[in-house]
C-alpha positions, 0 to 999 in steps of 0.5 A: 549604232555603236555595236555596228561600228566595227562591222562598218570598219571591216566593210569599208576597208574590205570595199577599199581593197577590192576597189583598188584592184578592180578594173574600174579603179584602173579606168577611173585612175586614168581619167582622173589623172588626165583631168586633174594632175600632171603625172610623172611618167617613167618609161611611158607608164604612170608611177605606182605612187601616182596610180595609188593616189588617183585610185584613192581620189576616184574612190573618194569621189564615188563615196562622196557621191553616194553619201550625198545621195544618202543625205538627200534621201535621209533628209526626206525620210526624216520629215516622216518622223516629225510626229507619230501621226505623220510617221504612221500615215506614211507607213500605211501609204507604203504598206497598205492597211495593217493592224500595227500601223492603224493601231498606232495612228489611232492612238496618235489621233486619240491623244489629239482628241480627234475622236472620229478619225481615231475611231475609224482606225481602231475599227480597222484594227478590230476588223483585222484581229479583234482577239489579240489587240486587247487594248484597242476596244478600250481605246475605241471606247475612249474615242466613242466616249469622246464623241458622246456615244456612251452606249456604243462604247459600252457595246464595243466593250461588251463585244470585246469581252465576249470575244476575249473573256480575259480582257481585263482592260475592257472589263475595267473600262466598263466599270468606268463607264458605269457598268459596275455590276456587270464588270464585277460579275465578269471579273468574279467569273474570270477569277474562278476560271483563273485564280492565279491571274493577278490582273483580274484580282487587281482590277476587282480590288481597284473597283471595290476601293475606288468606284465612284458609286459608293454603293459598290465600295467595299474596303475589306474585299478590296484589301483581300483581292489586292493582297492576293494580287500582290502575293502573286506578283511577289510585291513587285508590281507597281499597279498592284501595290498602288491598288493595295494602298487604295484598298487600305485607304478605303478600309480606313487603315492609313498606316498600311496604305502609306506602307503600300504606297511607299513600296510602290514608289520605291519600286517605281523609282528603283531606289529608296528615295521615294520614302 
């Protein structure tokens, strides 16, 4: 709002000047003069000062009426901002189904653990645009997992990676759901295709460093991939540095793990207080 204050001042003063010289101002001045105040008359005509006063009074009444109307409308509109669910339900009621509103409504329902309703919205998003909404399959998988439909969640993620092999988020979620070997294969293939893409390296390092199934843990590999991810991001990516800390912890190198974690915290807080 602050940058537009000057614009509103210009518009307000310009509107006042235009109104003062308009025919409607003359008519309103006469009406207000007759109703609210005895005017000094000189030679059968209003004085200039009296005319100016009533022109301002008429304008003030009009503006007050407009502002009262805006206040009533604003009060009604503010109720839609009570929470995300109400906001995006209203957006959908006004605009009809669209991917942005469905995505946000689904996210709000997911946070409320209303998994069945959230899944409906996420499916709508994927029906609109399954390729560009890379986070939606993960959210749908979360909703399906909450409903106890684990196999359906995995199938959703597999379809997402088929449509978009670059969907690192979906691949990582597959690992969480127990498809670790499949996730590793997909990430290996993605790294071969895009060796300079840090997010694939970071996800693979994360699996090797933190996988709940210890058969897939591999400290040296985790360090290798995490270091490459950090180099590609100039050590300015918090997630890569946190993964590097996990990798060094898995590799039994607590000193370097602590260094990486401190670097991540400094970057996250923007100062050296994290030390």
